[in-house]
FIKOLZA-1660 file (N, C-alpha, C; in steps of 0.1 Angstrom, whole numbers, plus 5000, padded with zeros to 4 digits):
% residues 226
   i   px   py   pz ch aa at
   1 2964 5565 5036  A  M  N
   1 2969 5559 5023  A  M CA
   1 2960 5548 5019  A  M  C
   2 2948 5547 5024  A  T  N
   2 2939 5536 5020  A  T CA
   2 2933 5539 5007  A  T  C
   3 2928 5529 5001  A  S  N
   3 2921 5531 4988  A  S CA
   3 2907 5526 4988  A  S  C
   4 2899 5533 4981  A  G  N
   4 2885 5528 4981  A  G CA
   4 2879 5527 4967  A  G  C
   5 2883 5536 4958  A  S  N
   5 2876 5537 4945  A  S CA
   5 2873 5524 4938  A  S  C
   6 2861 5520 4939  A  G  N
   6 2856 5508 4932  A  G CA
   6 2861 5495 4938  A  G  C
   7 2869 5495 4949  A  Y  N
   7 2875 5483 4954  A  Y CA
   7 2869 5480 4968  A  Y  C
   8 2856 5481 4969  A  G  N
   8 2849 5477 4982  A  G CA
   8 2844 5489 4989  A  G  C
   9 2833 5488 4996  A  D  N
   9 2826 5498 5002  A  D CA
   9 2832 5501 5016  A  D  C
  10 2837 5514 5018  A  A  N
  10 2844 5517 5030  A  A CA
  10 2835 5515 5043  A  A  C
  11 2822 5515 5041  A  N  N
  11 2813 5514 5052  A  N CA
  11 2809 5500 5056  A  N  C
  12 2813 5490 5048  A  Q  N
  12 2809 5477 5050  A  Q CA
  12 2816 5471 5063  A  Q  C
  13 2810 5462 5069  A  K  N
  13 2815 5455 5081  A  K CA
  13 2827 5447 5076  A  K  C
  14 2838 5448 5084  A  V  N
  14 2850 5440 5080  A  V CA
  14 2851 5428 5090  A  V  C
  15 2852 5416 5085  A  D  N
  15 2852 5404 5094  A  D CA
  15 2867 5401 5098  A  D  C
  16 2876 5403 5089  A  Y  N
  16 2890 5400 5091  A  Y CA
  16 2899 5411 5086  A  Y  C
  17 2910 5414 5092  A  V  N
  17 2921 5422 5087  A  V CA
  17 2933 5414 5086  A  V  C
  18 2939 5413 5074  A  F  N
  18 2951 5405 5073  A  F CA
  18 2963 5414 5068  A  F  C
  19 2974 5414 5075  A  K  N
  19 2986 5421 5072  A  K CA
  19 2995 5413 5063  A  K  C
  20 2998 5418 5051  A  V  N
  20 3006 5411 5042  A  V CA
  20 3018 5420 5038  A  V  C
  21 3030 5415 5038  A  V  N
  21 3042 5423 5035  A  V CA
  21 3047 5419 5021  A  V  C
  22 3052 5430 5014  A  L  N
  22 3059 5428 5001  A  L CA
  22 3074 5429 5004  A  L  C
  23 3082 5419 5000  A  I  N
  23 3096 5421 5002  A  I CA
  23 3104 5416 4990  A  I  C
  24 3117 5421 4989  A  G  N
  24 3125 5418 4978  A  G CA
  24 3134 5430 4975  A  G  C
  25 3143 5428 4965  A  D  N
  25 3153 5438 4962  A  D CA
  25 3145 5451 4957  A  D  C
  26 3153 5462 4957  A  S  N
  26 3148 5474 4952  A  S CA
  26 3146 5473 4936  A  S  C
  27 3135 5479 4931  A  A  N
  27 3132 5480 4917  A  A CA
  27 3128 5467 4911  A  A  C
  28 3123 5458 4919  A  V  N
  28 3117 5445 4913  A  V CA
  28 3102 5447 4910  A  V  C
  29 3096 5459 4914  A  G  N
  29 3083 5462 4911  A  G CA
  29 3073 5460 4923  A  G  C
  30 3078 5459 4935  A  K  N
  30 3069 5457 4946  A  K CA
  30 3058 5468 4947  A  K  C
  31 3062 5481 4946  A  S  N
  31 3052 5492 4947  A  S CA
  31 3042 5491 4936  A  S  C
  32 3047 5487 4924  A  Q  N
  32 3038 5486 4912  A  Q CA
  32 3028 5475 4914  A  Q  C
  33 3032 5464 4920  A  I  N
  33 3023 5453 4923  A  I CA
  33 3012 5457 4932  A  I  C
  34 3017 5465 4943  A  L  N
  34 3007 5470 4953  A  L CA
  34 2998 5480 4946  A  L  C
  35 3003 5489 4938  A  A  N
  35 2994 5499 4932  A  A CA
  35 2984 5493 4923  A  A  C
  36 2988 5482 4916  A  R  N
  36 2979 5475 4907  A  R CA
  36 2968 5468 4914  A  R  C
  37 2972 5462 4926  A  F  N
  37 2962 5455 4934  A  F CA
  37 2953 5465 4941  A  F  C
  38 2958 5475 4947  A  A  N
  38 2950 5484 4956  A  A CA
  38 2942 5494 4948  A  A  C
  39 2948 5499 4937  A  R  N
  39 2942 5510 4930  A  R CA
  39 2940 5508 4915  A  R  C
  40 2945 5496 4911  A  N  N
  40 2945 5493 4896  A  N CA
  40 2952 5504 4888  A  N  C
  41 2964 5508 4894  A  E  N
  41 2972 5518 4887  A  E CA
  41 2986 5512 4884  A  E  C
  42 2992 5519 4874  A  F  N
  42 3006 5515 4871  A  F CA
  42 3013 5528 4867  A  F  C
  43 3025 5531 4872  A  S  N
  43 3032 5543 4869  A  S CA
  43 3046 5539 4863  A  S  C
  44 3050 5544 4852  A  L  N
  44 3063 5541 4846  A  L CA
  44 3074 5548 4853  A  L  C
  45 3071 5560 4860  A  D  N
  45 3081 5567 4866  A  D CA
  45 3081 5566 4881  A  D  C
  46 3078 5554 4886  A  S  N
  46 3077 5551 4900  A  S CA
  46 3091 5554 4907  A  S  C
  47 3091 5560 4918  A  K  N
  47 3103 5563 4926  A  K CA
  47 3105 5552 4937  A  K  C
  48 3117 5551 4941  A  A  N
  48 3120 5541 4951  A  A CA
  48 3113 5544 4964  A  A  C
  49 3108 5533 4970  A  T  N
  49 3100 5535 4983  A  T CA
  49 3110 5538 4994  A  T  C
  50 3107 5548 5002  A  I  N
  50 3116 5551 5013  A  I CA
  50 3109 5546 5026  A  I  C
  51 3116 5537 5033  A  G  N
  51 3110 5531 5045  A  G CA
  51 3098 5522 5041  A  G  C
  52 3086 5525 5046  A  V  N
  52 3075 5516 5045  A  V CA
  52 3062 5524 5041  A  V  C
  53 3054 5519 5032  A  E  N
  53 3041 5524 5029  A  E CA
  53 3031 5513 5029  A  E  C
  54 3018 5517 5031  A  F  N
  54 3008 5506 5030  A  F CA
  54 2996 5511 5024  A  F  C
  55 2989 5501 5018  A  Q  N
  55 2976 5504 5012  A  Q CA
  55 2966 5493 5017  A  Q  C
  56 2953 5496 5016  A  T  N
  56 2944 5486 5020  A  T CA
  56 2934 5484 5008  A  T  C
  57 2928 5472 5008  A  R  N
  57 2917 5469 4999  A  R CA
  57 2909 5458 5005  A  R  C
  58 2896 5459 5005  A  T  N
  58 2887 5450 5011  A  T CA
  58 2881 5441 5000  A  T  C
  59 2882 5428 5002  A  L  N
  59 2876 5418 4993  A  L CA
  59 2866 5409 5000  A  L  C
  60 2858 5402 4993  A  V  N
  60 2849 5392 4998  A  V CA
  60 2854 5378 4995  A  V  C
  61 2857 5371 5006  A  I  N
  61 2862 5357 5005  A  I CA
  61 2852 5348 5012  A  I  C
  62 2846 5338 5005  A  N  N
  62 2837 5329 5011  A  N CA
  62 2826 5337 5019  A  N  C
  63 2821 5347 5013  A  H  N
  63 2810 5355 5019  A  H CA
  63 2814 5363 5032  A  H  C
  64 2827 5364 5034  A  K  N
  64 2832 5372 5045  A  K CA
  64 2840 5384 5040  A  K  C
  65 2839 5395 5047  A  S  N
  65 2846 5407 5043  A  S CA
  65 2861 5407 5048  A  S  C
  66 2870 5407 5040  A  V  N
  66 2884 5406 5044  A  V CA
  66 2892 5418 5039  A  V  C
  67 2897 5426 5049  A  K  N
  67 2905 5438 5046  A  K CA
  67 2920 5434 5045  A  K  C
  68 2925 5435 5033  A  A  N
  68 2940 5433 5032  A  A CA
  68 2947 5446 5034  A  A  C
  69 2957 5445 5044  A  Q  N
  69 2965 5456 5047  A  Q CA
  69 2979 5453 5042  A  Q  C
  70 2982 5458 5030  A  I  N
  70 2995 5454 5023  A  I CA
  70 3006 5464 5026  A  I  C
  71 3017 5459 5032  A  W  N
  71 3028 5468 5035  A  W CA
  71 3039 5466 5024  A  W  C
  72 3044 5477 5019  A  D  N
  72 3054 5478 5009  A  D CA
  72 3067 5482 5016  A  D  C
  73 3077 5473 5016  A  T  N
  73 3089 5476 5023  A  T CA
  73 3100 5480 5013  A  T  C
  74 3108 5489 5017  A  A  N
  74 3119 5494 5008  A  A CA
  74 3129 5483 5006  A  A  C
  75 3133 5481 4994  A  G  N
  75 3143 5470 4991  A  G CA
  75 3157 5474 4994  A  G  C
  76 3160 5488 4995  A  Q  N
  76 3174 5492 4996  A  Q CA
  76 3180 5487 5009  A  Q  C
  77 3192 5483 5008  A  E  N
  77 3199 5477 5020  A  E CA
  77 3198 5486 5032  A  E  C
  78 3200 5499 5031  A  R  N
  78 3201 5507 5042  A  R CA
  78 3188 5509 5050  A  R  C
  79 3177 5505 5044  A  Y  N
  79 3164 5505 5052  A  Y CA
  79 3161 5492 5058  A  Y  C
  80 3169 5482 5056  A  R  N
  80 3164 5469 5061  A  R CA
  80 3163 5468 5076  A  R  C
  81 3172 5475 5083  A  A  N
  81 3170 5475 5098  A  A CA
  81 3157 5481 5102  A  A  C
  82 3153 5491 5095  A  V  N
  82 3141 5498 5098  A  V CA
  82 3129 5489 5095  A  V  C
  83 3129 5482 5084  A  T  N
  83 3117 5475 5079  A  T CA
  83 3115 5462 5086  A  T  C
  84 3126 5456 5092  A  S  N
  84 3124 5443 5099  A  S CA
  84 3113 5443 5109  A  S  C
  85 3111 5454 5116  A  A  N
  85 3100 5455 5126  A  A CA
  85 3087 5454 5120  A  A  C
  86 3085 5457 5107  A  Y  N
  86 3072 5456 5100  A  Y CA
  86 3068 5442 5097  A  Y  C
  87 3077 5432 5098  A  Y  N
  87 3073 5419 5096  A  Y CA
  87 3064 5414 5107  A  Y  C
  88 3065 5420 5119  A  R  N
  88 3057 5415 5130  A  R CA
  88 3042 5417 5128  A  R  C
  89 3035 5406 5130  A  G  N
  89 3020 5407 5128  A  G CA
  89 3016 5403 5114  A  G  C
  90 3026 5401 5105  A  A  N
  90 3022 5398 5091  A  A CA
  90 3018 5383 5091  A  A  C
  91 3007 5381 5084  A  V  N
  91 3002 5367 5082  A  V CA
  91 3005 5362 5068  A  V  C
  92 3009 5371 5059  A  G  N
  92 3012 5367 5046  A  G CA
  92 3024 5375 5040  A  G  C
  93 3031 5370 5031  A  A  N
  93 3042 5377 5025  A  A CA
  93 3044 5374 5010  A  A  C
  94 3046 5384 5002  A  L  N
  94 3049 5382 4988  A  L CA
  94 3064 5385 4986  A  L  C
  95 3072 5375 4982  A  L  N
  95 3086 5376 4980  A  L CA
  95 3089 5378 4966  A  L  C
  96 3093 5391 4962  A  V  N
  96 3093 5394 4948  A  V CA
  96 3107 5395 4942  A  V  C
  97 3109 5390 4930  A  Y  N
  97 3121 5392 4922  A  Y CA
  97 3117 5396 4908  A  Y  C
  98 3127 5401 4901  A  D  N
  98 3125 5405 4887  A  D CA
  98 3131 5394 4878  A  D  C
  99 3122 5389 4869  A  I  N
  99 3126 5378 4861  A  I CA
  99 3137 5382 4851  A  I  C
 100 3140 5395 4849  A  T  N
 100 3150 5399 4840  A  T CA
 100 3164 5402 4847  A  T  C
 101 3164 5401 4860  A  K  N
 101 3176 5404 4868  A  K CA
 101 3179 5392 4877  A  K  C
 102 3188 5384 4873  A  R  N
 102 3192 5371 4880  A  R CA
 102 3195 5374 4894  A  R  C
 103 3202 5385 4897  A  Q  N
 103 3207 5388 4910  A  Q CA
 103 3195 5389 4920  A  Q  C
 104 3184 5395 4915  A  T  N
 104 3173 5397 4924  A  T CA
 104 3167 5384 4929  A  T  C
 105 3168 5373 4920  A  F  N
 105 3164 5360 4923  A  F CA
 105 3174 5353 4933  A  F  C
 106 3187 5356 4931  A  E  N
 106 3197 5350 4939  A  E CA
 106 3197 5355 4953  A  E  C
 107 3191 5367 4955  A  H  N
 107 3189 5373 4968  A  H CA
 107 3177 5368 4976  A  H  C
 108 3168 5360 4969  A  I  N
 108 3156 5356 4975  A  I CA
 108 3159 5347 4988  A  I  C
 109 3168 5338 4988  A  P  N
 109 3171 5330 5000  A  P CA
 109 3174 5339 5012  A  P  C
 110 3181 5350 5010  A  R  N
 110 3184 5359 5021  A  R CA
 110 3172 5366 5026  A  R  C
 111 3163 5370 5017  A  W  N
 111 3151 5377 5021  A  W CA
 111 3142 5367 5029  A  W  C
 112 3142 5354 5024  A  L  N
 112 3134 5344 5030  A  L CA
 112 3139 5341 5044  A  L  C
 113 3152 5341 5046  A  E  N
 113 3158 5339 5059  A  E CA
 113 3154 5350 5068  A  E  C
 114 3155 5362 5063  A  E  N
 114 3151 5374 5071  A  E CA
 114 3137 5373 5075  A  E  C
 115 3128 5370 5066  A  L  N
 115 3114 5369 5068  A  L CA
 115 3111 5359 5079  A  L  C
 116 3117 5347 5077  A  R  N
 116 3114 5336 5087  A  R CA
 116 3120 5339 5101  A  R  C
 117 3130 5348 5102  A  S  N
 117 3135 5351 5115  A  S CA
 117 3127 5362 5122  A  S  C
 118 3120 5370 5114  A  H  N
 118 3112 5381 5120  A  H CA
 118 3097 5378 5120  A  H  C
 119 3092 5369 5112  A  A  N
 119 3078 5368 5111  A  A CA
 119 3073 5355 5118  A  A  C
 120 3060 5354 5119  A  D  N
 120 3054 5342 5125  A  D CA
 120 3057 5330 5117  A  D  C
 121 3060 5319 5124  A  K  N
 121 3064 5307 5116  A  K CA
 121 3053 5301 5107  A  K  C
 122 3041 5305 5109  A  N  N
 122 3030 5300 5101  A  N CA
 122 3026 5309 5090  A  N  C
 123 3034 5320 5087  A  I  N
 123 3031 5329 5077  A  I CA
 123 3030 5323 5063  A  I  C
 124 3020 5327 5055  A  V  N
 124 3018 5322 5042  A  V CA
 124 3027 5330 5032  A  V  C
 125 3036 5323 5025  A  I  N
 125 3046 5330 5016  A  I CA
 125 3044 5326 5002  A  I  C
 126 3044 5336 4993  A  M  N
 126 3043 5334 4979  A  M CA
 126 3055 5340 4972  A  M  C
 127 3062 5332 4964  A  L  N
 127 3073 5337 4955  A  L CA
 127 3067 5343 4943  A  L  C
 128 3071 5355 4939  A  I  N
 128 3066 5362 4928  A  I CA
 128 3077 5366 4918  A  I  C
 129 3076 5361 4906  A  G  N
 129 3085 5365 4895  A  G CA
 129 3078 5376 4887  A  G  C
 130 3082 5389 4889  A  N  N
 130 3075 5400 4883  A  N CA
 130 3082 5404 4869  A  N  C
 131 3075 5411 4862  A  K  N
 131 3079 5417 4849  A  K CA
 131 3079 5407 4837  A  K  C
 132 3068 5398 4837  A  T  N
 132 3067 5389 4826  A  T CA
 132 3065 5395 4812  A  T  C
 133 3061 5408 4813  A  D  N
 133 3060 5416 4800  A  D CA
 133 3073 5418 4793  A  D  C
 134 3084 5415 4801  A  L  N
 134 3098 5416 4795  A  L CA
 134 3104 5402 4792  A  L  C
 135 3096 5394 4786  A  E  N
 135 3099 5380 4784  A  E CA
 135 3112 5378 4776  A  E  C
 136 3114 5387 4766  A  D  N
 136 3126 5387 4758  A  D CA
 136 3139 5390 4766  A  D  C
 137 3138 5395 4778  A  Q  N
 137 3149 5398 4786  A  Q CA
 137 3151 5388 4798  A  Q  C
 138 3143 5378 4798  A  R  N
 138 3142 5369 4809  A  R CA
 138 3156 5363 4813  A  R  C
 139 3159 5363 4826  A  A  N
 139 3172 5358 4831  A  A CA
 139 3170 5347 4841  A  A  C
 140 3157 5345 4845  A  V  N
 140 3154 5335 4855  A  V CA
 140 3143 5326 4849  A  V  C
 141 3146 5313 4847  A  S  N
 141 3136 5305 4841  A  S CA
 141 3125 5302 4851  A  S  C
 142 3113 5299 4846  A  T  N
 142 3102 5295 4854  A  T CA
 142 3105 5283 4862  A  T  C
 143 3112 5273 4856  A  E  N
 143 3115 5260 4862  A  E CA
 143 3124 5262 4874  A  E  C
 144 3134 5271 4873  A  D  N
 144 3143 5274 4884  A  D CA
 144 3135 5279 4896  A  D  C
 145 3126 5289 4894  A  A  N
 145 3119 5295 4904  A  A CA
 145 3109 5285 4911  A  A  C
 146 3103 5277 4902  A  K  N
 146 3093 5267 4907  A  K CA
 146 3100 5257 4915  A  K  C
 147 3112 5252 4911  A  E  N
 147 3120 5243 4919  A  E CA
 147 3123 5248 4933  A  E  C
 148 3127 5261 4933  A  F  N
 148 3131 5267 4946  A  F CA
 148 3118 5268 4955  A  F  C
 149 3107 5272 4949  A  A  N
 149 3095 5274 4956  A  A CA
 149 3090 5260 4962  A  A  C
 150 3091 5250 4954  A  E  N
 150 3088 5236 4959  A  E CA
 150 3096 5232 4971  A  E  C
 151 3109 5235 4969  A  K  N
 151 3119 5231 4980  A  K CA
 151 3116 5238 4993  A  K  C
 152 3112 5251 4992  A  E  N
 152 3110 5259 5004  A  E CA
 152 3095 5259 5008  A  E  C
 153 3087 5252 5001  A  G  N
 153 3072 5251 5005  A  G CA
 153 3065 5264 5003  A  G  C
 154 3068 5271 4992  A  L  N
 154 3062 5284 4989  A  L CA
 154 3052 5283 4978  A  L  C
 155 3042 5292 4978  A  F  N
 155 3034 5293 4966  A  F CA
 155 3042 5300 4955  A  F  C
 156 3039 5299 4943  A  F  N
 156 3047 5306 4932  A  F CA
 156 3038 5310 4921  A  F  C
 157 3040 5323 4916  A  L  N
 157 3033 5328 4904  A  L CA
 157 3043 5338 4897  A  L  C
 158 3041 5339 4884  A  E  N
 158 3048 5350 4877  A  E CA
 158 3038 5360 4874  A  E  C
 159 3042 5373 4875  A  T  N
 159 3032 5384 4873  A  T CA
 159 3038 5395 4864  A  T  C
 160 3029 5403 4859  A  S  N
 160 3033 5416 4853  A  S CA
 160 3024 5427 4858  A  S  C
 161 3030 5435 4867  A  A  N
 161 3022 5447 4872  A  A CA
 161 3018 5456 4860  A  A  C
 162 3027 5457 4850  A  L  N
 162 3024 5466 4839  A  L CA
 162 3012 5461 4831  A  L  C
 163 3011 5448 4829  A  E  N
 163 3000 5442 4821  A  E CA
 163 2988 5437 4830  A  E  C
 164 2990 5438 4843  A  A  N
 164 2980 5434 4853  A  A CA
 164 2979 5419 4853  A  A  C
 165 2989 5411 4849  A  T  N
 165 2988 5397 4848  A  T CA
 165 2991 5390 4861  A  T  C
 166 2982 5382 4866  A  N  N
 166 2983 5374 4878  A  N CA
 166 2984 5382 4891  A  N  C
 167 2984 5395 4891  A  V  N
 167 2985 5403 4903  A  V CA
 167 2973 5400 4912  A  V  C
 168 2961 5401 4907  A  E  N
 168 2949 5398 4914  A  E CA
 168 2949 5384 4919  A  E  C
 169 2953 5374 4911  A  T  N
 169 2954 5360 4914  A  T CA
 169 2963 5358 4926  A  T  C
 170 2975 5365 4926  A  A  N
 170 2985 5363 4936  A  A CA
 170 2979 5367 4950  A  A  C
 171 2973 5379 4950  A  F  N
 171 2968 5384 4963  A  F CA
 171 2956 5375 4968  A  F  C
 172 2947 5372 4958  A  V  N
 172 2935 5364 4962  A  V CA
 172 2939 5350 4967  A  V  C
 173 2949 5344 4960  A  T  N
 173 2954 5331 4965  A  T CA
 173 2960 5332 4979  A  T  C
 174 2968 5342 4982  A  I  N
 174 2974 5342 4995  A  I CA
 174 2964 5346 5006  A  I  C
 175 2955 5355 5002  A  L  N
 175 2945 5359 5012  A  L CA
 175 2935 5348 5015  A  L  C
 176 2931 5340 5004  A  T  N
 176 2922 5329 5006  A  T CA
 176 2929 5318 5015  A  T  C
 177 2942 5316 5012  A  E  N
 177 2949 5306 5020  A  E CA
 177 2949 5310 5035  A  E  C
 178 2952 5323 5038  A  I  N
 178 2952 5328 5051  A  I CA
 178 2938 5326 5058  A  I  C
 179 2928 5330 5050  A  F  N
 179 2914 5329 5054  A  F CA
 179 2911 5315 5059  A  F  C
 180 2915 5305 5050  A  N  N
 180 2912 5291 5053  A  N CA
 180 2919 5286 5066  A  N  C
 181 2932 5291 5067  A  I  N
 181 2940 5287 5079  A  I CA
 181 2933 5292 5092  A  I  C
 182 2929 5305 5091  A  V  N
 182 2923 5312 5103  A  V CA
 182 2910 5305 5106  A  V  C
 183 2902 5302 5096  A  N  N
 183 2889 5296 5098  A  N CA
 183 2890 5282 5103  A  N  C
 184 2900 5275 5099  A  K  N
 184 2902 5261 5103  A  K CA
 184 2905 5262 5118  A  K  C
 185 2914 5271 5122  A  K  N
 185 2917 5273 5137  A  K CA
 185 2905 5276 5145  A  K  C
 186 2897 5286 5140  A  T  N
 186 2885 5290 5147  A  T CA
 186 2876 5279 5148  A  T  C
 187 2874 5271 5137  A  L  N
 187 2865 5260 5137  A  L CA
 187 2869 5249 5147  A  L  C
 188 2882 5246 5147  A  V  N
 188 2887 5236 5157  A  V CA
 188 2885 5241 5171  A  V  C
 189 2888 5254 5173  A  A  N
 189 2888 5260 5187  A  A CA
 189 2873 5260 5192  A  A  C
 190 2864 5262 5183  A  G  N
 190 2850 5264 5187  A  G CA
 190 2841 5252 5185  A  G  C
 191 2847 5241 5180  A  E  N
 191 2840 5229 5176  A  E CA
 191 2834 5221 5188  A  E  C
 192 2823 5217 5188  A  D  N
 192 2817 5208 5198  A  D CA
 192 2823 5194 5196  A  D  C
 193 2830 5189 5207  A  P  N
 193 2837 5176 5206  A  P CA
 193 2827 5165 5202  A  P  C
 194 2814 5166 5205  A  G  N
 194 2805 5156 5202  A  G CA
 194 2800 5157 5188  A  G  C
 195 2804 5168 5181  A  N  N
 195 2800 5170 5167  A  N CA
 195 2809 5161 5158  A  N  C
 196 2822 5164 5159  A  G  N
 196 2831 5157 5152  A  G CA
 196 2831 5158 5137  A  G  C
 197 2823 5167 5131  A  N  N
 197 2822 5168 5117  A  N CA
 197 2823 5183 5113  A  N  C
 198 2835 5187 5108  A  P  N
 198 2836 5202 5104  A  P CA
 198 2829 5204 5091  A  P  C
 199 2816 5202 5090  A  A  N
 199 2810 5203 5077  A  A CA
 199 2809 5217 5072  A  A  C
 200 2810 5227 5080  A  S  N
 200 2809 5241 5076  A  S CA
 200 2820 5245 5066  A  S  C
 201 2831 5237 5066  A  L  N
 201 2842 5241 5057  A  L CA
 201 2842 5233 5045  A  L  C
 202 2833 5223 5044  A  T  N
 202 2833 5214 5032  A  T CA
 202 2831 5222 5019  A  T  C
 203 2840 5220 5010  A  G  N
 203 2838 5227 4997  A  G CA
 203 2844 5241 4997  A  G  C
 204 2848 5246 5009  A  K  N
 204 2854 5259 5009  A  K CA
 204 2869 5259 5010  A  K  C
 205 2874 5248 5015  A  K  N
 205 2888 5247 5017  A  K CA
 205 2895 5246 5004  A  K  C
 206 2907 5253 5003  A  I  N
 206 2915 5251 4991  A  I CA
 206 2925 5241 4993  A  I  C
 207 2925 5230 4985  A  V  N
 207 2935 5220 4986  A  V CA
 207 2947 5225 4979  A  V  C
 208 2959 5225 4985  A  V  N
 208 2971 5230 4979  A  V CA
 208 2979 5219 4972  A  V  C
 209 2977 5218 4959  A  P  N
 209 2984 5207 4952  A  P CA
 209 2999 5210 4950  A  P  C
 210 3003 5223 4951  A  G  N
 210 3017 5226 4949  A  G CA
 210 3018 5241 4949  A  G  C
 211 3030 5247 4948  A  P  N
 211 3032 5261 4949  A  P CA
 211 3025 5270 4938  A  P  C
 212 3023 5264 4926  A  A  N
 212 3018 5272 4916  A  A CA
 212 3002 5271 4915  A  A  C
 213 2997 5270 4927  A  Q  N
 213 2982 5268 4928  A  Q CA
 213 2975 5280 4922  A  Q  C
 214 2964 5277 4915  A  V  N
 214 2956 5287 4909  A  V CA
 214 2942 5287 4916  A  V  C
 215 2937 5298 4920  A  I  N
 215 2924 5299 4926  A  I CA
 215 2913 5295 4916  A  I  C
 216 2903 5286 4920  A  P  N
 216 2893 5283 4911  A  P CA
 216 2885 5295 4906  A  P  C
 217 2880 5294 4894  A  A  N
 217 2874 5306 4887  A  A CA
 217 2862 5312 4896  A  A  C
 218 2855 5304 4903  A  N  N
 218 2844 5309 4911  A  N CA
 218 2849 5318 4922  A  N  C
 219 2861 5315 4927  A  N  N
 219 2866 5324 4937  A  N CA
 219 2872 5337 4932  A  N  C
 220 2877 5335 4919  A  R  N
 220 2884 5347 4914  A  R CA
 220 2875 5358 4911  A  R  C
 221 2862 5355 4907  A  T  N
 221 2853 5365 4904  A  T CA
 221 2845 5371 4916  A  T  C
 222 2848 5365 4928  A  C  N
 222 2840 5369 4939  A  C CA
 222 2843 5383 4944  A  C  C
 223 2855 5388 4940  A  C  N
 223 2860 5400 4946  A  C CA
 223 2858 5412 4938  A  C  C
 224 2853 5411 4926  A  S  N
 224 2852 5423 4917  A  S CA
 224 2841 5432 4923  A  S  C
 225 2843 5445 4920  A  S  N
 225 2833 5455 4926  A  S CA
 225 2820 5455 4917  A  S  C
 226 2809 5458 4924  A  S  N
 226 2797 5458 4917  A  S CA
 226 2794 5472 4912  A  S  C
% end
């Protein structure tokens, strides 16, 4: 189920593999967000995901090859016992709701609780309000979501898988954040105590001013295919 077409050379050396899970209620657009990121596709007649599916896409972050392994979990209640095992090993999560369906946003705390009980405590989490193309049907204000994200310490973005708005930014943001955390740990672990100056990360670290962080333009363009 991996994808290649124009999204990275399958033969290139991969420096990191990061597992990211998509969670949230059924029909909020998780599979469409994944299809848009992995294959740049969107289907109006998408069927409900049964169980779990995954796609991969390789990007270049700070001159390193990062393979994103994105797992799409079924939102239906009856599959939740099955999918909880798939949180294990995930270093990132996109918590998705539909801006036109208030209930999907009200269920976010429950998903977050489930995620935090099954996933690594240091997992990078981003709250995603999908379907901004349906602005006239909006039922969840950006302010409400931003306030919740700030309270819970989450990144936050609103997206449209249909119009491809912010989907790339969402994944690049979360993958870059994971990359920086991993590199920071590696750097600290391998640092010469006499050195005392982690200069190799200078200028590469993303400072997180708040949950609605946007990746600088020079990073955003680093990952397009040649």
